[in-house]
N, CA, C and O atoms as a GROMACS GRO file, in nm:
protein
  308
    1MET      N    1 -16.080  -9.550  -3.670
    1MET     CA    2 -16.204  -9.506  -3.732
    1MET      C    3 -16.252  -9.614  -3.829
    1MET      O    4 -16.171  -9.674  -3.900
    2ASN      N    5 -16.381  -9.636  -3.831
    2ASN     CA    6 -16.443  -9.732  -3.922
    2ASN      C    7 -16.435  -9.679  -4.065
    2ASN      O    8 -16.472  -9.565  -4.091
    3SER      N    9 -16.386  -9.762  -4.157
    3SER     CA   10 -16.375  -9.716  -4.296
    3SER      C   11 -16.453  -9.802  -4.393
    3SER      O   12 -16.443  -9.782  -4.514
    4GLY      N   13 -16.532  -9.900  -4.344
    4GLY     CA   14 -16.607  -9.982  -4.437
    4GLY      C   15 -16.723 -10.060  -4.379
    4GLY      O   16 -16.806 -10.109  -4.454
    5LEU      N   17 -16.731 -10.073  -4.247
    5LEU     CA   18 -16.836 -10.150  -4.182
    5LEU      C   19 -16.969 -10.077  -4.193
    5LEU      O   20 -16.980  -9.961  -4.152
    6GLU      N   21 -17.071 -10.144  -4.248
    6GLU     CA   22 -17.203 -10.082  -4.265
    6GLU      C   23 -17.307 -10.136  -4.167
    6GLU      O   24 -17.401 -10.064  -4.133
    7THR      N   25 -17.292 -10.259  -4.121
    7THR     CA   26 -17.386 -10.321  -4.028
    7THR      C   27 -17.308 -10.383  -3.913
    7THR      O   28 -17.210 -10.454  -3.935
    8LEU      N   29 -17.354 -10.356  -3.789
    8LEU     CA   30 -17.287 -10.411  -3.671
    8LEU      C   31 -17.392 -10.470  -3.579
    8LEU      O   32 -17.482 -10.400  -3.533
    9LEU      N   33 -17.381 -10.600  -3.551
    9LEU     CA   34 -17.475 -10.672  -3.465
    9LEU      C   35 -17.407 -10.701  -3.332
    9LEU      O   36 -17.316 -10.784  -3.325
   10LEU      N   37 -17.451 -10.633  -3.227
   10LEU     CA   38 -17.392 -10.650  -3.094
   10LEU      C   39 -17.499 -10.685  -2.990
   10LEU      O   40 -17.486 -10.649  -2.873
   11ALA      N   41 -17.603 -10.755  -3.033
   11ALA     CA   42 -17.710 -10.795  -2.942
   11ALA      C   43 -17.658 -10.893  -2.838
   11ALA      O   44 -17.564 -10.968  -2.863
   12TRP      N   45 -17.720 -10.890  -2.719
   12TRP     CA   46 -17.690 -10.983  -2.610
   12TRP      C   47 -17.545 -10.974  -2.562
   12TRP      O   48 -17.482 -11.078  -2.540
   13ASN      N   49 -17.492 -10.854  -2.545
   13ASN     CA   50 -17.355 -10.837  -2.497
   13ASN      C   51 -17.345 -10.769  -2.362
   13ASN      O   52 -17.234 -10.751  -2.311
   14GLY      N   53 -17.455 -10.730  -2.302
   14GLY     CA   54 -17.451 -10.668  -2.170
   14GLY      C   55 -17.372 -10.538  -2.165
   14GLY      O   56 -17.297 -10.516  -2.070
   15PHE      N   57 -17.388 -10.454  -2.263
   15PHE     CA   58 -17.313 -10.330  -2.277
   15PHE      C   59 -17.304 -10.247  -2.150
   15PHE      O   60 -17.193 -10.217  -2.104
   16GLY      N   61 -17.415 -10.209  -2.093
   16GLY     CA   62 -17.414 -10.123  -1.977
   16GLY      C   63 -17.371  -9.981  -2.009
   16GLY      O   64 -17.361  -9.942  -2.126
   17PHE      N   65 -17.345  -9.903  -1.904
   17PHE     CA   66 -17.314  -9.761  -1.920
   17PHE      C   67 -17.182  -9.739  -1.994
   17PHE      O   68 -17.176  -9.658  -2.086
   18GLU      N   69 -17.078  -9.809  -1.953
   18GLU     CA   70 -16.946  -9.790  -2.014
   18GLU      C   71 -16.946  -9.825  -2.163
   18GLU      O   72 -16.886  -9.754  -2.244
   19GLY      N   73 -17.014  -9.933  -2.197
   19GLY     CA   74 -17.021  -9.974  -2.336
   19GLY      C   75 -17.096  -9.872  -2.421
   19GLY      O   76 -17.057  -9.844  -2.534
   20CYS      N   77 -17.204  -9.818  -2.366
   20CYS     CA   78 -17.281  -9.718  -2.440
   20CYS      C   79 -17.202  -9.588  -2.455
   20CYS      O   80 -17.210  -9.523  -2.559
   21ALA      N   81 -17.128  -9.551  -2.354
   21ALA     CA   82 -17.045  -9.431  -2.363
   21ALA      C   83 -16.939  -9.448  -2.472
   21ALA      O   84 -16.917  -9.356  -2.552
   22ALA      N   85 -16.875  -9.564  -2.476
   22ALA     CA   86 -16.774  -9.591  -2.579
   22ALA      C   87 -16.837  -9.595  -2.718
   22ALA      O   88 -16.780  -9.542  -2.813
   23MET      N   89 -16.955  -9.658  -2.729
   23MET     CA   90 -17.022  -9.664  -2.858
   23MET      C   91 -17.065  -9.525  -2.902
   23MET      O   92 -17.057  -9.493  -3.021
   24GLY      N   93 -17.110  -9.442  -2.809
   24GLY     CA   94 -17.148  -9.304  -2.841
   24GLY      C   95 -17.030  -9.228  -2.898
   24GLY      O   96 -17.046  -9.154  -2.996
   25GLU      N   97 -16.913  -9.244  -2.839
   25GLU     CA   98 -16.792  -9.178  -2.890
   25GLU      C   99 -16.759  -9.228  -3.030
   25GLU      O  100 -16.723  -9.149  -3.118
   26ALA      N  101 -16.771  -9.358  -3.051
   26ALA     CA  102 -16.741  -9.416  -3.182
   26ALA      C  103 -16.840  -9.367  -3.288
   26ALA      O  104 -16.802  -9.339  -3.402
   27LEU      N  105 -16.968  -9.357  -3.250
   27LEU     CA  106 -17.069  -9.312  -3.346
   27LEU      C  107 -17.050  -9.167  -3.385
   27LEU      O  108 -17.086  -9.127  -3.496
   28ALA      N  109 -16.993  -9.088  -3.296
   28ALA     CA  110 -16.970  -8.947  -3.327
   28ALA      C  111 -16.871  -8.931  -3.443
   28ALA      O  112 -16.880  -8.835  -3.520
   29ASP      N  113 -16.778  -9.026  -3.455
   29ASP     CA  114 -16.675  -9.019  -3.560
   29ASP      C  115 -16.707  -9.108  -3.680
   29ASP      O  116 -16.635  -9.104  -3.780
   30ASN      N  117 -16.811  -9.186  -3.672
   30ASN     CA  118 -16.845  -9.283  -3.776
   30ASN      C  119 -16.886  -9.215  -3.907
   30ASN      O  120 -16.956  -9.114  -3.907
   31ILE      N  121 -16.841  -9.272  -4.018
   31ILE     CA  122 -16.881  -9.219  -4.150
   31ILE      C  123 -16.939  -9.326  -4.241
   31ILE      O  124 -16.977  -9.296  -4.354
   32THR      N  125 -16.947  -9.452  -4.194
   32THR     CA  126 -16.999  -9.558  -4.281
   32THR      C  127 -17.108  -9.645  -4.221
   32THR      O  128 -17.190  -9.700  -4.295
   33LEU      N  129 -17.112  -9.661  -4.088
   33LEU     CA  130 -17.208  -9.751  -4.026
   33LEU      C  131 -17.351  -9.703  -4.049
   33LEU      O  132 -17.386  -9.589  -4.019
   34GLN      N  133 -17.434  -9.794  -4.103
   34GLN     CA  134 -17.572  -9.760  -4.136
   34GLN      C  135 -17.674  -9.828  -4.046
   34GLN      O  136 -17.785  -9.779  -4.030
   35SER      N  137 -17.637  -9.943  -3.986
   35SER     CA  138 -17.730 -10.019  -3.904
   35SER      C  139 -17.656 -10.075  -3.782
   35SER      O  140 -17.551 -10.137  -3.795
   36LEU      N  141 -17.714 -10.051  -3.663
   36LEU     CA  142 -17.654 -10.096  -3.538
   36LEU      C  143 -17.760 -10.166  -3.454
   36LEU      O  144 -17.864 -10.108  -3.424
   37ASP      N  145 -17.733 -10.291  -3.416
   37ASP     CA  146 -17.826 -10.370  -3.336
   37ASP      C  147 -17.767 -10.389  -3.196
   37ASP      O  148 -17.668 -10.460  -3.178
   38LEU      N  149 -17.829 -10.324  -3.097
   38LEU     CA  150 -17.787 -10.335  -2.958
   38LEU      C  151 -17.898 -10.394  -2.871
   38LEU      O  152 -17.904 -10.367  -2.751
   39THR      N  153 -17.986 -10.474  -2.932
   39THR     CA  154 -18.098 -10.531  -2.856
   39THR      C  155 -18.048 -10.622  -2.744
   39THR      O  156 -17.942 -10.683  -2.754
   40CYS      N  157 -18.127 -10.629  -2.639
   40CYS     CA  158 -18.101 -10.718  -2.525
   40CYS      C  159 -17.966 -10.692  -2.459
   40CYS      O  160 -17.894 -10.786  -2.426
   41ASN      N  161 -17.932 -10.565  -2.441
   41ASN     CA  162 -17.806 -10.529  -2.376
   41ASN      C  163 -17.825 -10.458  -2.244
   41ASN      O  164 -17.731 -10.397  -2.193
   42ARG      N  165 -17.945 -10.464  -2.186
   42ARG     CA  166 -17.972 -10.401  -2.056
   42ARG      C  167 -17.931 -10.254  -2.055
   42ARG      O  168 -17.865 -10.207  -1.962
   43ILE      N  169 -17.970 -10.183  -2.157
   43ILE     CA  170 -17.936 -10.041  -2.168
   43ILE      C  171 -18.040  -9.959  -2.092
   43ILE      O  172 -18.156  -9.954  -2.131
   44HIS      N  173 -17.997  -9.896  -1.984
   44HIS     CA  174 -18.084  -9.813  -1.901
   44HIS      C  175 -18.080  -9.669  -1.952
   44HIS      O  176 -17.988  -9.632  -2.024
   45PRO      N  177 -18.178  -9.587  -1.916
   45PRO     CA  178 -18.185  -9.449  -1.967
   45PRO      C  179 -18.056  -9.367  -1.960
   45PRO      O  180 -18.023  -9.302  -2.059
   46PRO      N  181 -17.980  -9.367  -1.849
   46PRO     CA  182 -17.855  -9.289  -1.850
   46PRO      C  183 -17.755  -9.339  -1.955
   46PRO      O  184 -17.685  -9.260  -2.018
   47ALA      N  185 -17.749  -9.471  -1.973
   47ALA     CA  186 -17.659  -9.528  -2.073
   47ALA      C  187 -17.707  -9.494  -2.214
   47ALA      O  188 -17.626  -9.465  -2.302
   48LEU      N  189 -17.837  -9.497  -2.233
   48LEU     CA  190 -17.892  -9.462  -2.364
   48LEU      C  191 -17.860  -9.316  -2.397
   48LEU      O  192 -17.835  -9.282  -2.513
   49GLY      N  193 -17.862  -9.230  -2.295
   49GLY     CA  194 -17.825  -9.090  -2.316
   49GLY      C  195 -17.684  -9.076  -2.368
   49GLY      O  196 -17.657  -8.992  -2.454
   50GLN      N  197 -17.592  -9.158  -2.316
   50GLN     CA  198 -17.454  -9.155  -2.364
   50GLN      C  199 -17.446  -9.198  -2.511
   50GLN      O  200 -17.372  -9.140  -2.590
   51LEU      N  201 -17.523  -9.299  -2.544
   51LEU     CA  202 -17.526  -9.349  -2.682
   51LEU      C  203 -17.582  -9.242  -2.776
   51LEU      O  204 -17.525  -9.216  -2.882
   52VAL      N  205 -17.693  -9.183  -2.737
   52VAL     CA  206 -17.760  -9.084  -2.821
   52VAL      C  207 -17.673  -8.959  -2.841
   52VAL      O  208 -17.679  -8.895  -2.946
   53SER      N  209 -17.593  -8.924  -2.741
   53SER     CA  210 -17.508  -8.806  -2.755
   53SER      C  211 -17.411  -8.822  -2.872
   53SER      O  212 -17.373  -8.723  -2.935
   54GLY      N  213 -17.372  -8.943  -2.901
   54GLY     CA  214 -17.284  -8.968  -3.014
   54GLY      C  215 -17.352  -8.958  -3.148
   54GLY      O  216 -17.287  -8.948  -3.252
   55LEU      N  217 -17.485  -8.961  -3.146
   55LEU     CA  218 -17.561  -8.954  -3.271
   55LEU      C  219 -17.587  -8.810  -3.317
   55LEU      O  220 -17.632  -8.789  -3.430
   56GLU      N  221 -17.559  -8.714  -3.232
   56GLU     CA  222 -17.589  -8.575  -3.266
   56GLU      C  223 -17.524  -8.530  -3.396
   56GLU      O  224 -17.585  -8.456  -3.473
   57ASN      N  225 -17.402  -8.573  -3.421
   57ASN     CA  226 -17.331  -8.532  -3.542
   57ASN      C  227 -17.319  -8.645  -3.645
   57ASN      O  228 -17.261  -8.626  -3.752
   58ASN      N  229 -17.374  -8.761  -3.612
   58ASN     CA  230 -17.366  -8.875  -3.703
   58ASN      C  231 -17.465  -8.858  -3.817
   58ASN      O  232 -17.583  -8.833  -3.794
   59LYS      N  233 -17.418  -8.871  -3.939
   59LYS     CA  234 -17.503  -8.852  -4.058
   59LYS      C  235 -17.533  -8.982  -4.133
   59LYS      O  236 -17.607  -8.980  -4.231
   60THR      N  237 -17.476  -9.095  -4.089
   60THR     CA  238 -17.490  -9.218  -4.166
   60THR      C  239 -17.580  -9.324  -4.104
   60THR      O  240 -17.643  -9.400  -4.177
   61LEU      N  241 -17.588  -9.330  -3.971
   61LEU     CA  242 -17.667  -9.435  -3.907
   61LEU      C  243 -17.816  -9.413  -3.933
   61LEU      O  244 -17.872  -9.309  -3.897
   62ALA      N  245 -17.879  -9.511  -3.997
   62ALA     CA  246 -18.021  -9.500  -4.032
   62ALA      C  247 -18.108  -9.592  -3.947
   62ALA      O  248 -18.226  -9.564  -3.927
   63VAL      N  249 -18.050  -9.702  -3.894
   63VAL     CA  250 -18.126  -9.798  -3.815
   63VAL      C  251 -18.051  -9.824  -3.685
   63VAL      O  252 -17.933  -9.859  -3.685
   64LEU      N  253 -18.123  -9.807  -3.573
   64LEU     CA  254 -18.067  -9.835  -3.442
   64LEU      C  255 -18.168  -9.919  -3.365
   64LEU      O  256 -18.280  -9.874  -3.338
   65LYS      N  257 -18.130 -10.040  -3.330
   65LYS     CA  258 -18.217 -10.130  -3.252
   65LYS      C  259 -18.164 -10.136  -3.110
   65LYS      O  260 -18.048 -10.171  -3.087
   66VAL      N  261 -18.250 -10.100  -3.014
   66VAL     CA  262 -18.205 -10.097  -2.875
   66VAL      C  263 -18.298 -10.170  -2.780
   66VAL      O  264 -18.271 -10.173  -2.660
   67ARG      N  265 -18.405 -10.228  -2.827
   67ARG     CA  266 -18.501 -10.297  -2.739
   67ARG      C  267 -18.488 -10.448  -2.753
   67ARG      O  268 -18.424 -10.499  -2.845
   68ALA      N  269 -18.550 -10.517  -2.661
   68ALA     CA  270 -18.549 -10.663  -2.665
   68ALA      C  271 -18.644 -10.718  -2.770
   68ALA      O  272 -18.632 -10.834  -2.811
   69SER      N  273 -18.739 -10.634  -2.815
   69SER     CA  274 -18.833 -10.680  -2.917
   69SER      C  275 -18.781 -10.642  -3.056
   69SER      O  276 -18.668 -10.597  -3.071
   70ALA      N  277 -18.864 -10.662  -3.154
   70ALA     CA  278 -18.826 -10.631  -3.291
   70ALA      C  279 -18.845 -10.484  -3.326
   70ALA      O  280 -18.826 -10.445  -3.441
   71ASP      N  281 -18.883 -10.403  -3.227
   71ASP     CA  282 -18.901 -10.260  -3.253
   71ASP      C  283 -18.772 -10.197  -3.297
   71ASP      O  284 -18.664 -10.231  -3.247
   72THR      N  285 -18.781 -10.106  -3.388
   72THR     CA  286 -18.664 -10.039  -3.443
   72THR      C  287 -18.687  -9.890  -3.443
   72THR      O  288 -18.794  -9.842  -3.479
   73VAL      N  289 -18.586  -9.817  -3.402
   73VAL     CA  290 -18.592  -9.672  -3.409
   73VAL      C  291 -18.532  -9.632  -3.542
   73VAL      O  292 -18.418  -9.667  -3.572
   74ARG      N  293 -18.608  -9.561  -3.624
   74ARG     CA  294 -18.557  -9.516  -3.754
   74ARG      C  295 -18.560  -9.364  -3.757
   74ARG      O  296 -18.648  -9.301  -3.700
   75ARG      N  297 -18.464  -9.309  -3.824
   75ARG     CA  298 -18.463  -9.165  -3.840
   75ARG      C  299 -18.436  -9.132  -3.985
   75ARG      O  300 -18.375  -9.210  -4.058
   76THR      N  301 -18.480  -9.017  -4.024
   76THR     CA  302 -18.458  -8.973  -4.160
   76THR      C  303 -18.323  -8.905  -4.169
   76THR      O  304 -18.289  -8.822  -4.085
   77ILE      N  305 -18.248  -8.943  -4.270
   77ILE     CA  306 -18.115  -8.884  -4.290
   77ILE      C  307 -18.128  -8.753  -4.364
   77ILE      O  308 -18.027  -8.688  -4.391
   0.00000   0.00000   0.00000
């Protein structure tokens, strides 16, 4: 479990479905990560669904970047 990491930059890593599923599981248990950059990882809708499922109980992530552009998805905590 993450106990201190607040920002994680994983752009250009080719995550795919398996990577998003693993990240979704990690985000479900996360208590410190506030910003996650997954831009340019070829994340398709089914993979994004796996990632988002991990956010349902996550209370700390405030910034999630998932597009190739500078667009950012922000949510209110």
